[in-house]
N, C-alpha and C positions, 0 to 999 in steps of 0.2 A: 286391637287393644281396647277399643271402645266397646266392642261386643263382649269382651272378657269382663270389663268393669260392670256392665249391665248384669251379666250372669252372677257375678259376685254379690252385687247389691240385692238381687232377687233372693239369693241364698241366705244372706244376712237377714232380710226381711222375714223369710220363712221361719228362721230360728227365733226371731223376736216375737213372732206371733205365737209359736208353740211354747216358748219359755220366756216369760217376762223377767228381765233381770235389771236390778238397780245396783249401781256401785257408787262408792264415794269414799272419802277419806275424812277421818275425825282426828282431832288433836286433843288428848286428854292430859290435863295437868295433875300434879300431885294431889292426892286425896279427892280427886274429882270422879264422879260416878260414870263409868263407861257407858252404861245403858242410857243414861240421861242425855248423853251427847249424840246418840243416834236419832234420826228422824222417827217420829212415832209410827209411821206406816211401815217402817223397816224393823223397828224393835219389837213390835207387838202384832198379834193377829188382828185385833180390833183397834181402830184409831183412838177409842176411849173405852173405859170400862163399861161393860154392858150387862143388863139383866140377863142371866143365863141359868141353866140347870145342869148340875153335875149328876150323872147317872153312874152308880157304883156297880162293881161286878157282883156284889151280893144282893142286887136289886134295891138297895137304898138309894135315896137321892137327896140333894140339897140344892138350895137356890141362893143366889147372891149376885153382887156386881163383880163380874169376873173378866179376866183377860189372860192371854197366854203370851209369855215372853219368849221370843224366838231364839235368843242367844243360848238358852239352855232348855227351852220347851217347858219351863215351869208354869204351873197354873197359879195366878195371883188373884187375890180378892180384897175388897175393901171391907174392913171391919165396921159393922153397923154402929158399934158403941163409940169407938175412938176415931174412926175415919182413917186409920192407918192402912197402908198397903202391906199385905202379908202374903206369905208363900204357903200354899197348901202343903201340909206335911205328909200326906199319904197319896201321892199321885199314882202310885202303882195300883191302888185300889179302884181307880176311876176307869170306867168303860168308855164313856164319851161325854162330851159337853154339848149342850143344845142351846143355841141362841137364835132367836127369830125363826124357829122351826127348821134350822139348819144344823146338821150334826157335824161335830169336829172330833177327830180321833188322833191319838198318837200312834204312828206306825213307823217302825224302824228308825226311831229317833227323829222323826219329822212330824209336823202337824199337817193333817189332811182335812180338807173340807169336802164332805160327801155331796156330790151333785145328783147322782142317780143310783138306785139300788135294785138289783134283781136277783133274788135267791142267793144272796151272799156274795155275788160279784158286784163291784161298785166302780162307778166313774167318780174320780175325785180330783180336786186341785190340791197340790202339795206346796207347802211353804217351808223355805229353808233359808237360814242366815249363817254366813261364815264370816268370822272376824279374824284378820291376820295382822300381825305386828309388822310395821314397816321398819326394816333394818337397813334402809338405804342401799348401799352397794352390796350388802350381804344378802339381799333378796328378802322374801317373806317367809315367815314361819308361823305355824298355827299358834293361836293364843293358848297358853297353858291352861289346863283344866283348873277351875277354881274350887275352893272348898264349898261344898253345899250341905255341910252337916247342919242338922236342925235340932235345936234343943227344945224339948217340949213339943207343943202342937204347931207352933208357927215360928216364922223367922222374919226379921225386917227385910225390906226390899234391898236386894243387892248387898248383903253384908260384906262380901269378899271381893267386890269389884272396884274398890277404891285403890288406886295405884300408889306405889311408893316413889315412882319417878315419872316424869313427863314422857308420854309415848304417843306416837302416831299409829293409827290403825286404818287399814282398808277393809271396808265391808262389802259383801256381795249378798244381795237379797234376791232370791229366785222364787218365782211361782211357775209351776208347770202342771201339766195334766197327766194323770196316771190311771191305770186300772188296778183294782185290788181284788185278789181272791184270798180272803182271810187276811193274813199278814204278808202274803206274797205280792210284790209290786212289779207291774209291767208298764212300759211306756205306752201312752195312749196312741198307738199306731194301728193301722189296719191289720198288720200281722198279729198283733196282740189280740185284737177283736176276733180274728179267725181262730186263734188258739183257745180263747176262753168261751167262744160260742161256735163250736165245730159244726153244729147243724146249719149255721148260716154262712159257712166258709165259702161256698160256691156262689153266693148271691151278694156278698158284701161289696165287691168291686162294682158290680152292676148297679147296686143301689146308690153308691156314692157318685158314680158317673151320671146316671139318669136323673138324679135329684140335685146335681151340682153342689154336693155337700163339701164344705170347707172344713177339713179335719184338723186345721190349725186353730180353730176357734171353739169356744165353749159351746156355742149354739150348734155348731156342726157336729161336735163330738157327742153332745146330748142326743141329737137326732139319730146319729148312728147307733148309739147305745140303745135307744128306744126301739129301733128297728131290730137289732140283734136279740133283744130280750123279749120281744113280742112273741106270743104263742103262734 
């Protein structure tokens, strides 16, 4: 029994290393903003709005104090003139967001932070937030989609997330590591490295073993990615 518990604890630790998960419960009163009840490090990619550049698909760019709200993956910015928090009205035109020389992209309805890039194949960290309504004995159900219609160029922060009745929600904030080939997503496992870097398939396991590479950590995955992408 003791041996079984140790094995289980080791398995849980491995999962926590490869996928960092935060969960919690929030209680939202009538006309209270849902997003404002969430911890900042759960609700947004950045703890505070940061100076960043938006690169558009038509090669234009713009700069501002930006953040990404994970509940709907909307890009928000601070209006220079009014100080209001506004929603970017044309997110589909954005190619990526760059903050402190780090690239962030939207891939399959998730936000990804690019860690390494080699000829279109990328190692990335993925951010996801799920909010479910607590229905007590009835279990959990996904929060209904909210209206995100935008009039004109901008919209006020969270116009449709003020509730008519008091509700409790459970949130799950997850960060994990993935490999990207365009918009195709693969788990950051050795099997995926072998698939995306077939020329290194026979040497990946040897490299990991000889160099004691921990593929459950960012540093270990980056080292493996650099090995696979080297000429």
